[in-house]
N, C-alpha and C positions, 0 to 999 in steps of 0.2 A: 698319235698325240701323248704328250706330256702335259702332267698337270704340275705345276709347280717348278718356278723359273731360278731355284734355289741353288745350291753347289750341285747337288749330284744331277738335278734336271737339266741344268745348261750341260754339263760336262756331256751328258746321253746327246743334249740337241747336238751339240758339236760334233760328235762322234758319228751320228747318224745322217747330218747333213753332209759331211765330208763324204759319204758312200753314196750321194744321192739320193738318198731318200727323201722324201717330201714330209718334212716336218711342221707340226704344229706343236705350238706352246701356249696354253693359257695358264695365267697367272690374276690375280686380284691387284697387283701392284701396278698402274701404269708407270710409273718411273724404270721399274726394273723391267719391263717390257720394254720400253723406250732404248733403254741402255742396250739390251740383249739385240734388238733390231738392227743397234748397229754395225755389230760384230760377226753375227751370225743371219744365214739366207733361212730363214725360218717365216712361217707366219705366226703372228703375233695375236692372241685373242684375249683382251681383258674378261674376267669371268669368275666363278666360283665354280670348280669342279664338282662339289658336293650338289649342284642346281641340274637337275637334267636340262632344263630350257637353256640353260647356259653352253652346255655340251651339245645342246642339238644346233645350236646358233653358231658353234664353232666347227660345226660338220663332222662330229663325232662317230656319226652312222655309217660314214663311207670311210672311216679307219681300218687297215690290216693289224696294227699294234697299239696298245694303250698302256702308258707307263704314269702311274700315280707316285709321285714322287714330291709332295710336299713335306713340310716340316712337323706333322701330326700324322700319326698310325691311324687314329679315327678316321679322320677325312679321305686317307688314303683307299681305306677299306670302302667308305660309301661310294666314292667316286668308282671305285673297280665294279661294286655291285651295279650300280646306276650304266657303267659301259656294260656291262652283261645284258642288261635290260634293252641296250640299245644296238645288240647282235654284235659286238667289236670282237673277231674270233681270238685274238691273244692279249690278255690282260695281264700284268707285272706290278704288282703292290711293294714299294720299299716301304720298308719299316726300322723303327731304330728299337724297340721294346719288345714287339710281337716277333715268338720265335719263327724262324723260316722253315722247320722241318715237321714233318708231319708225322702221326702218328700218337699211341699212347692217349695221353689226357689233353694233348697239345690241338691248337684249332685246327682243323681240316677244313682248309680253304677251299679245294677243290669242290667241296660240297656247294658252294655259293659262286662258281663257275670262275673262280680265280687261279689263272694259269700257272701263278709263281709270284712264291714272298721272298725278297729279298732283304735280309736283315743285316742293314751295315755294319753293327756293332760285329755281329757274328763272322762277317768277313774279312772286316779288320783284324778279328782274333785271330782268323785263321792266317793270314797274311804274317802276322806277328810272330805263329807258334813255329813257321815253317823256319825262320832264320834263329831262333832263340836259342837254339842251343850249340852253336858254331859260330867262334871268332873268326873274322877274315872274310866272310860274304854279307852282302848286302843285300841281294835279292837270291832265290834259291824257287825255280818252280820246276814239277815234273810233268812230262807230257807221255804220250802212250802209255800209259800204265807204270810212270817211272822209270821207262826203259831210254830215254832221251832227257839230258837234264840241261835246264837254262840257269847259268850264275851270272851275277852281276857282281862287279869286282872293282873299286875305286886302287888306284896305283897309289900308293904312299911310300915314305922313304923306306919302309920295311920289304916291300914288294921287288921280288924276283923279275918282274916287267918293268921297273924303272931303268929308263937309259937304253932298253933293248930294242931290235927292228922288232916286228910282227915274224918276220921271217927267222930270227935266231929263236923265236918263242915256239912258233908254230912247228919248226922243222920241215920234214919232204910231206908230201901227201900220204907216202905210204907209210910214214911211223908216227903220224900226228895222234897224239891221244887226247887231244881237243879241237875244237873249231873258233877260230875268234870272227863273230859276226858282225860285229861292228864295235867302233871306238868313239866316245863322246868327249868332246874336249871343248869347255867353255860354250855349253848347251850346242853345239855345233858336232853333226852326226858326219863322222869321216868315215870311207873305207877303208878297211884295214889291208891297204898297200904294204906288199912284202918288205919295202924300204921304210916305213913308217917306224920313226923313231917313238915309242910309248913314252909318255912325259909324266911328272906330278900329277896327280889329280885326275889325270885321265880317267874315264869309266868306262870298263869292258864289259861287252856281254858274250860270254864264251858259251857253247854248247858242249857235251859229253856225253858219254854214255855211263848207265849204272855201273857197268863193269869198269870203266876207267876212272870212275869220280874219285874213288881214294888216290890215285896219282896226282890228279891236277888238286886236291885238295891240299895234298904235300905240296906241289909249287906255290899256291897262294899262301902256303903258311895256316891253313885252316885248322884250328883246334876244337874239340870240343871241350865245351865247360868242363874245368874241374869241380867246382862244387856247386850242387844245386841249391842255389840262393838268389833271389829276385824283390826287389823294392819296386813298388809299384807308386807311384805320384798320380793319384787321380780316384775319385770314389763315386761316379756315374758307372752305367750299365757295363760299358766296355771294361772298363775298369774291374767289376766285379765279374764278369764271363773270363778275365784274363786269370784273375786268381783261382778260381773256381778250375779252370784245364791246368794251370801250374801246379795248384795242388795235389791235384789228380796226377801229376807224373812225377809226384814226390819233390818237389822244390817245398826251403823253408820261404815262408813268403810274409814279407812285411809290406803292410798297406798305408800309404800316408795320404789322411783326409785332411781339410783345410780346417774344419772345425771340431771341436769335442763331440759337438752334437751329431755329427758326421761320420765320428769315429765310433762313438756309442751304436750308431743303427747298423754299421760294417760289423763290430763286434757280437753283436747279437745274431746278424744274418750267418757268420761264420763261426760261431759258440763251437760246434762238433768238429771243426777242423785240427789236428794237431800241425805242431810247427806254424802257427800261424799268428801274426800279431799285427795289431793296429795302431798307428801314433796320429795324435792330432798336431798338424803343424804344415809348415809349407815346404816345398821340394826344391824351391829355389834358394834355403838357405842353408849356406856349407854348415853351420853348427847343427842343426836338424839331420843334414844327409851325415855328419860324423856320427849321430846320436844312435843312427839305425843301421851303422856299420856300412854305408856304402862304399868307402875305399876297400872293402874285402867279398864285394857282392860280385855274383856274375853277370847279373843283367839288372838294368835300371828302365824301367819303363815310365814314360809321361804320358798321360792319356787325356789331360786338360784338355777344355773346349778351346783354349787361347794358343795361337803357336808359338807365340813369342814366349809365354809362360814355359812350353814345352822343351823350347830350344835353352834358356837360359838355365831348367832345372838339368838337361842333359848336357850342357856345359859346364857345372858345378861337378855333377857325379863323374864326368869323364876327368876333371882334373883332381878329384881325389882318389880316382883310380879305378874305378867300376870297369870290369872287362868289357861291357858291352852296354851300348845305349840305344835305344829304339824309344821313339815319338809319332804320333800323329800329327801329320803338317798337312793343313786344308790348303793354304796358299800356294799356287804352283811358282809365283815370280820366285819365292824364297828359299825352294828345293836345292837348287847350287848350293845354297851357301851353308847348309846344314851340315853338311860335313866338316866345314871347316871351323863349323862351331862346336864340335862334340858330338854330333847326331850319329851315330854309327850307320842306323837303319832309319829311312822315313817311309811312313805308309799313310798314304793319302786314301779317305775316305772314298771319295770318288771314283778312283780306280781300283778299290776292292770292290765296290758296287758295280762300277759297269762290265768287271771279268765275268761277273753270274749275268748281268742283262745282256749284253751282246750275244755271249753264248745262245741265249735263248732265243734272241732275235736273227740268229744265223742257223739255228739248231739244224735245218735241213743239212747244211752242209759242213758245220764246224763240230770237231770234236770237242775242241778245246781252246779256249781264248784267253789271253792276259793282254793286259793295257802295262805297259814297263815304264818306271818312273823317272828316267832321267830324259827321256825323249816322249815325243808322241808317238813312237812305233807300236805297234802292237803285235804279237804272235799268235798263230793262229794255228791249228791243226785239223788237218781234214785228210779224207781218203780220195785217194786218185782215181776217177771215173774211168771207164771205158773208151770215151771218145775223147780223153782229154788230149790237147795239142802236143802236152810235154813228155808225151810216151815214148818211150825208146829212143831218146836222143840225149846225147852227153849234156851233163849240166853245163860244162862249160862252154857248150853252144846254144843252151837256151837265152834268147833275148828276152831276159826279164825287164820289166819297166824298172828306173832309176827308184831307188826306194823299197825294194823286195828283194829279200835274201832268202835261200831255203838254208835252214840252220842246221836238220836233221833229217832223218827219213828211218823208219821201219820197215823192212820188206819180210813179210811173215813175220818170222819171232824176232826176228836179226835186227838189232839198233845200227844205222850205219851213220858214220859223221861224212858229210858231202865231198865229194872230191870231184874234178872236172872232167873225168873218164866216166862217172858212175850215171845210168839209165836209170830213168823212174819207170816202174813198171805199173800196170793197173792194179788197184788194190793196194799198194802202199800206202802207207801215212807218212806224208808230209809235214815238217813243222816249218813255218815260213814266219819271219818278221817283214812287217808291209806297212808302209803308212795308210792311215785309216782310208784317205780318199784314193786307195789302189785295192782295197781290200775284194769289191765286186771283181774286179779284173784278177785277182788271185783265185777267187772262187771259179770263174770260168775257165780259167787256164787249166787247173790242176782237177776240180771236182768237176767240170764239163757240166 
């Protein structure tokens, strides 16, 4: 059961229904529920999740998993407490303000029967921080304690991949230092056939090992930022989390707040921080961006609530010479347009939240989970079971469903890039790209 048919609730519902789970979504807005029912195979229930009578009427007592994902933290906490009273075993709360970590003086949610708190802003911050100090990489994710690395790379005019075939770039299996898992072209996922020519604006998903990562970075012309300066256009909780984290990393920070009132509050909040500056102004105004020295800044981050504002701000920052631009983008339909508009990295809050929620939903089998931004593919990590049908069979002979790709393996302490001859062993950790509707099949094949 999912409470709340907003951006996060709908995305999780879509992911879980594609995995053949029976999903019930409750929301107070009948129009929202009607629109959802046309696109998703879910049970839609109109009601208030903070009302135990509505929960019981919606069938909450028989649920295995409960996700409270409305736009209000307080409502989500109340609904989770009621779900605990109804005996639902797994309860997940989505928040925007309340910290997800336990300990210290922070809210210890487990005392109240809540199994997991997912703070969207913390998840988005972590996604941004993972790519903030490198140029040339749009996505970066680590699996198996950092031994296998996934990189998302957009082919541009400076890319060494432009105009080359997959075979020319990857070489032979014995000498390859990365594995090209898939190519996204015009929102279509293409298998990386050896004779496929790589074109401008292709988006590549590449796997490599920690040891080989420097070689791949060199090929991708990835550079570590030369100066530690950042401009943040935003003043909400996410912008403040980013400012704190970047300040802890010894960045010089300039925050752009929309009004003098907001700027004054930020100055007071960060008054003890060194190399910290706040201006009242709009990040879409070129004159203001020049004033805060965006042309020489290492990274420009736009975290406003409006997608169009973030894209416009990044467009202006990129035009002025900002080394890297990063924006939060909610709308899925404009993601492919962002790179053309000057957004080097876009982070979708729903994907960042889904990464944490899906891992919790599948915790029995999954060590790690990630939804990738340019497609509806998911990356999962799991341990190969003793009864797996994939055991001791060459990868080249495994009849994997279309839409399932093995991207990396860790055998013992050894990270391995896939080759047709490699035979999977019990207790290997495999990293797999898969369509969400095939995730259950992937779990059955490898985890057994």
